[in-house]
Each structure stands twice: as C-alpha cells, then as structure tokens.
C-alpha positions, 0 to 999 in steps of 0.5 A: 147868830148873836154871841150872847143875849147882852142888849146893846141898844134898846128902844121903846116907843121911840119917836122923832118929829120934824115940825108937824111931820113924825118921821119915826112913830113909836118903834120898839126893837133891841140889838144884841151883842154879836148880831147883825141887825137890819132896818129895811124900808122904802125911802121915807120909812124912817130908817136913817132917822132911827140910825141917827138917833142911835148914833147920837146925832139926832135927839129923840122927840119921845119914847125911850132909847138906851145905847150901851145902857147909856142915855144918848141925851146925856151920854152922847160922847161916851156912846160915840166912843164905842160906835163905828159909823159908816154914813151913806155918803163917804166923808173921807178926807181927800187931802190925806192919803189912804193911810193918813185917813185912818191915823188922823181919825184915830187921833179923835179917839185919843189913840197914840200915834204908834198904836194908830199906825199899827192899827191902820196897817192892820185894818188896811190889810183887813179891807185889802187896801194895803197896796194903796196905803200911800195913794190919794183917796180920789185915786180909789174906785168907789168900792175901795173908798167904801172899804176904806170908810169901813176900815176907818169906822173900826179904828176905835175897836167899836162894839157896834158899827152903824152902816147906812146903805153900805154898798149902794152904787158898788159893782157886784164884786165890790159888794161881795167883798164888803159882805165878806168883811162884814161877816168876818166882823160879826164872827169877831163879836162886833155888832152890826146895824145896817140900813139897806135897799138891797134885799139880798144884802139883808138876807146875806148879812142880817140875823134879824131885821125890821121892816119899816113903813111910814115911820112904823115897824110893820114886821120883825124877825129873821129873814127866814122867819119873815119869808115863812110868815108873809109869803109862800115857799116858791114864786112862779113868774108867768109871762104872756107875749103880747098881753098888755097890763089890762089883759094880764089883770083879766087873765089873773082872774082865771088863775084864781085858786092856783097857789096862795096869791096871784099878783098881776104886774105890768109885764108878768103874773106872779103866783105864790105857791108852796109847790111849783110843780102842782102850780104847773099842773094846774095851769096845764089842766086849765089850758093856760099856756104862758110864753115863759115860766120861771119858778124860784124860791121866795125871797126877802124882796117878795116879803118887802114888796108884799108888806110895803107895796110897789109904788115908788117913793122918792123922799128919805127920812 
C-alpha cells in the first residue's frame, strides 16, 4: 500500500486529441507516493497516450495535469529528471555492453562516472544480471533485456517509474522475476505506474488501478474492490461436448435464475455465482449435465471482460 498520501501525479479532465480523434476523453486520477498504479484497457483505450503525457513526451490537449506539483508544459526537464521510463519496446543500445548501457545512460542525468559505475553494479545485482555485465545486449534473452531496461530506468533514483507493458512476450519465469523486482521497488518507496494487458499482473502488482475504454475511465479501485463491485465471488465454467454456439446460447436460457449472471461463449457457458456448490445443486435439480464443470474464484480478467466486452480491438492509442 502507499507509504503516505503525497500525490505525485494529479489529472483532472485530462484530454488528448490527434486531429479529429480524441484518444483521451477527460480522465481524472491521482497517483500517490509508494503505490503501484495501473492502467488497464484494450488496444486503443488511451493507456499509452496517458502514459506519454505523464512522461512529458506528449502535451495534453486539454484539462489539467500536474507531476510532482509541476506543469509538464513548462517543467518537462525537471519532471523527467525524477522519472524512470521503461517503454513498451526496449530502447537499449546494442553497440554497448550491459554495464555500459547503464553508465552511459547515467551521464544524461549528470551522474559522475565513479558514482555511475557503483550504481550500475548495484542495479545489475538487483536485476540478477551481474554475471552478464560485459556481454553485448543482443546476447541477452528477452527477459534479461527487459530486466536491463528496468535497471536502466532506475539509474537516476526516480520517484516514479513508468512501465509500458513491462512483461509482454516474456516466459512465466521471467515475468515472475520482473514482478519480484517491481514489488521490491514499491517496498523501497518508489511509485510505479504501469500499463498492462495481463490481468494477473495487475492483480499481483497494483494497489489501485483504472480501467479505460475508448479514452475514458469506466472503473477505478483496488483489484479486490473491482472484483467485489462488478462480478461475483466465483465463476462456474460449464462445457457441453458436441454443442455448437447456437445450442449453447439456447441452453443458457435454461440456466436463468442460477447464479448472478449467465454468459454463453462459443465453447462454454459461464455462471457467475457467490456459491459454486449451490450452483452445482441447482444444475442437478434441473437435470442439466455438463460434460465438465470448473469452478474458480472470480478474477480481474472477469471484471475487465464484463466492462469492456470480448470483441478484439487492433489499434492502440
């Protein structure tokens, strides 16, 4: 949880337009010191656009934005000096070694060479890359490069780290190592702002988050608060062998009154319920016999799909 109530980022009616397209449509949020804050949303929801405005690389088209009590329009350099940034695509210098990627980057912040070397060694130890210090970047795996990018973002001891899709494309082991390091940062009082498509990542890392859809914030709260507000405690997944989509939709009508909501999908039916055992008993009483039944706790992914729908969206903003 946040260490105190100091507000590092404050947005009110924040907007961003590109020509006739309004990518961010009047959002309000605050990010406090020592918390992990997340932006969730499908492609094109406005997450990355909002992140770029906070990072002072894209000016707002309207509304109010403060970062560290400063105005990004007039105080961009002062704000960027206190930020750590991990963009969605790694921007590591492939002409330099792992160690040099940190020490050279430190020079952009006016950090003296001796201090930069000491800090680089400390950060490589933090992300478990000390043994690869003299390797070329291209010799690292994707997960190692991501950890190096995180280490580089910390070279200036930032108050706030911006991470855009920090674990996209990583294998489970690499993802969990990144999560561990981000959790340690939060424990040290560093604030974290991340965008992610991974709902389990948001549940693991975020103290609070907002769900964005078409440039607007449609829900906000802690992961637990969102789950309690928008879905039931449990979800029962029912599969019926040999049933096609139309048949499942028809069968879903027979489940009316069981659970809080019935959602037919192309391959299964979801029953949102506060008691999976009661749901199983109700199915038996109606002589409805699925081929398989899976009951699980409701997750942030259930909330996200309930709020934004299941249609595939291709473009990001």
